[in-house]
C-alpha positions, 0 to 999 in steps of 0.5 A: 943273105946268110953266109950259108946261102952266100956259099951256096949261091956262089957255088950254084953260079959255077959250072959242074966241073968248076964247082967240083973243084971248089968243093974240093978245095974249100974242104982241103983248106978247111980240113972239112969233110963233105958232110960238113960241107954240105951242111953248111951248104943247106943252112943246117950248120952256121958257118963262123967268121973264122971258116968264113976267112978260111973259105975266102982264101980258099976260093981267092974271093970275099963272097961273104961281103954281104953277109948280115948275120 
């Protein structure tokens, strides 16, 4: 599983309202636009290790523990 797939899978497991809140939180915490965020979700750009740590801090759990890339 890639980091992009892990993030997309996590967000897809949430209720729509909670997904919107988490998306907002990640964008604010990482200081990224929604455009960059959606590129991450759809696999158009890679999520680097530094951003994985920031995303983990923003959502409060490590969703990248099974990532192989």
